[in-house]
Phi, psi and omega in degrees: 000128178291168183298315182294323175299310186297325176297313182307309183295321182300307178304316183298321175304302186303316177300319183285331182289318176298324180289319181297318187293321178300311179293318184296338178278353187280182183274163183286167182278135180300147179270133178286170181290348179279354183295169176303158187292337181275356187264153166278134180236119179295326182294329178284324173297317183294323171307314180299321177302315184292331178281329186252357179240040173285339184210163171301153184226052185294165185299142184068003181279161173303314177299328171299318177298317181289330174292318182300304190303317181287334170290326179295315179303315183295316183289323172299318175298329176283355169098006179271148173288099189257142178205157173262127175265098170275110195213202177207142182230161180216145178208132184237139174195152177045048173085358185223171183212150182232136172219160180178158174279135183238165175217087180279149172266112185236125185232137186237127168255105184299143173274176184271332178202076192291134167264351181171210188224141169249125181255112166269117189245149173191174179232153188253353174283158168232176168282171186284340179268005172195167186279355168067041185296310182282308182256089017217024175297343173296313176293321172303315178294323178297316180298313179303322178285326177289330178287324175298319187288328181289323179299348178279333190263188174294154177302145177267166186282326183265156174301140166242124179251123170264119186229109184244106196267158173253153173070020180295320184292338182267006181122037173056041189280312180298319180297327183288319179297312181294329180296306187299310191282325187234321183282320183302326182276342184271110182273014176279156165295129175231129186242123188251129171246114184251148185223133190217174176208143169230026175189200184235006184208179176104165177293150174284094177286127166271089188258354173214139180226168168288161174290158189059048187280004194308307185289326178296310179303322173298313182298318175305310184297320185279331185274344183255142176297323181219069177300136173235171183096165177207181187277345173299327177290326176299305181294327178293318183290332179292331178270357179264148180280359187290160185218155167225175166319320191299327176313323180287333180290318179295329174293330178277002179076027185248153195275163175160174179235153185228134185241151175199154163243142193233006185284152185056049186297346178298339181272347180305126178057029176233180172298333180295344179273074183234173186301318184300329182272348183287123182285130182290328181295323176297323174300311175309307189301318175302317185281329169301322180291311180303304195283313178302318176283331180287330175290317185290320179275339184294336183241021180241165173291118182269359186296313181306337187273350179231067183314332189285347182245342189255339187084351174305144183295143177290149185243159178280188178270147176257143171275136184220148176186155174276137178213115172053049168102342181241175171262127180259132180225147161204163181297159189297326186292330179294346180296315179300310177303324181295310184296322178290318176299331174288324182291313175309309185299321176295319172305319174298314183298317182297313179299316180298309178305317184297315179303324183272357180081019188261337176212172164224164181298316174307311184292328176292312184293325176293325174294323175298325180284329176294319178305306181296326177293320176297322172309309179298316175303315179301314175309304184301313174310314180292317175300315177293324181296320177299323170301314189289325184288322178287332172305315178280333169227096188291337182292349175291339180296338182265319185265338175279180010273358171267122191245157179297321181231078191274354192300315186291325176289327176293321178304317185294326176284327172294326175295317182291327167305306170305321182293315191284315185281332176289324177297320187291320186296317186293326175292320181303332181301327179266329188200122017259011176110162187298310188280326174293322181294321174297322180286326168302312174298316180296329175293326174298309176305310184295322172299319178291319172306314185286319178300304188291336179293322181280319194268309188226071185312329186283345188263345187296337186291333178305337190236324184286326177286313177299323187295316186296313179293319176294324178291320176292320172296318174303304181309310180299317183295325173295319177292332187252019182304336182281354179237087187305323182293321182286323178295317180299323180292325185293309179292336170301302179306314186293331179284343185299319175306316185289324183282320181302310183280324186269330185293314178295322176300321182287320182286322176305330182299330177301327186275329183285316188234359190067203188237024179259343188253004172081358181302309176305316180301312171311308177305305183292338180280322174298321178297315178290328178298329181292341188254022188303320185301335184258337189254346183298131182285154178264013180202158174249043183298160178298326175302322180287332176293334178286347187291314182291326179290321175298314177301324176292313177299324180292330177299316184284327179294309181299332186282325187283323179296318182302325187284330172285329171288310189268077170244145185309139181204169176297323181292323178231071185289164176271142175282138172224155179251131173200134174216175179239129180232131180233128177275104188290342178288326185246344179087359179283131173245150189221129165276141185231129175232137175270354178298138175269338174231073184309136178293171186291325178298315191287325186290346175295328185261328183233136182223350182280157169299157181296141182203162180267144180232144187293325180293339187285149181282329173255148180276067188224154179285139180229152172268147190229164173195151180298140177231154170285144191283155171264154178275062186235148171278163169282181180298144177275124183229124181235122179279110177279327182202139178216122177221165177312327193270337185187156178231128175252129179237146162249115182247141176208168177240106179300333178275001169093018180286133188279351184240137167227131172256132176243116181244123177268156172267010175217151178296141181258138172278320175208154176232145168227126191238134174243110168275137179313134180062016173233164182293154173302146176241121180233157177198162186242094189295328193052037183202200184238358185250135172232141180243119188245125182254152179058047182282123177279176182301323177282358171085173179234161178251124186244127176249127191244130179236112186289159180294319181240139179296151181145171182298149182235116173265142189236150169242120181241126184232133170264138189231141170224165185259150173104135183255356183306336183269355173280129190297138180076008179287126174254117189301158184295155173290169186303327185281003173236158175208168183292152188278151184300336188285154187294350184264357179275144178063032173249144171258118172248132176242118191241145167229158181249134178250112178301156177275000000 
């Protein structure tokens, strides 16, 4: 086989391997309702979603109460011991605090000889802007269907606890109350499996674990028919400020796993999160995890999994990832041998290359630097492309980086990757040469594998295994350099780990970070850089010089086509921000929008340049416009006690708004909130903002303790959802909808309490 033919076959093999890895990383096929009683059926679970996610269910709303009662009825009918935990929760982070009364649904299926309990957790509340079919009724329905399937088999040894929390969207309040009131006091081993969603489709990713996850990850990998997710997500999520109900479990030092699907994030927290948009394969993934893990954990001794209660020795974290249709796992200590072996293999390949006159140390180091430069060029080009797109369509500055129909944009980024890498490969043909270029790219992966082994061990596999494969393939290819077809086969086999691990990760990065920051492009550029031994051309003919030019032209054509495809419509509406603020002290009312490029509909309400206004809840510039005043009073605020050390308030909303926000002009060390008939809820915001949810007509009592003694000035706002009561308000046209952030589509009436 000639060199060109061998290279063509090599590229074809790698494309097919990458396609298989991409498909293998997707959700499972949904199981129909006709499946056996012991199986999980996504079709049955989706019917539950359709029945329970007909309307928004914000905390404290009548819809939330109806859903709570229906869940109690269904769990009772399933034979579980069901109760409502009426409590109050508080959660503080990043200088702000949330508190509210919650109604958690807790149901127990007793085990035959329990060593502890497995908790299946999800939340039943939604944001006020959408019915929350995916977030999080899909998880609730998956748990109900998993429990139904469990009941058809023999009883399990351990207790099963179904925890369906309230107030997650208002600050993880229900989970905080349950952890504080029940989990902390439960000295048995307890393993929590939490289920979430940040989109309406995609695989159910196991993306977060408790520290010391070795045994849990092994159980997870063995128990599921198609486990998805990998330990890089665990490391990545630990670096992010994001939270779910599972955060409270981790704060208590208890073990567990966290699952979510994240594709199509533009529907998240909007009217688009409805049953018709929910992907059945995603529900199947959640259900397979809930059912498989509960069966696996239900009959084993849970003590080794919860060292905090059992006294068992703590274990390290386990590396896990999918590879060619299966799940690979190994203990944390094995990370260093893999990364070290890759370094040894690369050193061996460089020695062979130098002896054969095919490369030099200087050339290899130069190629490594060039690999980093081309990754940086890809990053800059991707960011530049996004900036160009936002110049043409300014509204993307508000709606991006997650788009309703992103596929053509993603293909434009892929074409951009080809353009950048193709230009680089042409330059590599002359200097430093094919083998040195491959060794340089391998050196980058080797160093990244070693660095992540130290800093983020669960992420090291993304670089160490590709480095090891590339180094071994390069070394064999150098030995077989007199047989071009065999040498090409060697580097092809060596490149398989890079393709299998990085192609799905690069594509998933679009769902993780969108298309504006260049992360997916950097990953895909590095993936192609790993294939230099296969892709470096053997000539610099004029035809090959047209490859980067053609790819760049294709990038621009696809970007233009993407903007034609991704236009606002009733099926895929554009998100817009609008809120109403009224100063109760002056009677002045104002329309407010956080959009930097408002739609025509929004411009009928706001016209000023962005500026900061004192009455707005977020300290960000907003556009404003005059609004007709509502005939409503402001929040009722009674100062019960005021000393230099603390301020005690009784706050309520005479107009019946469910939320009250309190903003102090000085940092607060602690805040305690007392809802009538509920235990006090306290937190330390180390900031100045307090958001009170599910405020009853009689109000709540709030005790504020400043960091330093002295007078405290306050701004108090009562907040209700929906703008329909504002005189002159005209609803959005079908091609627009409310923004997903919590400040949009709200009415705020504000008053100030001087210090």
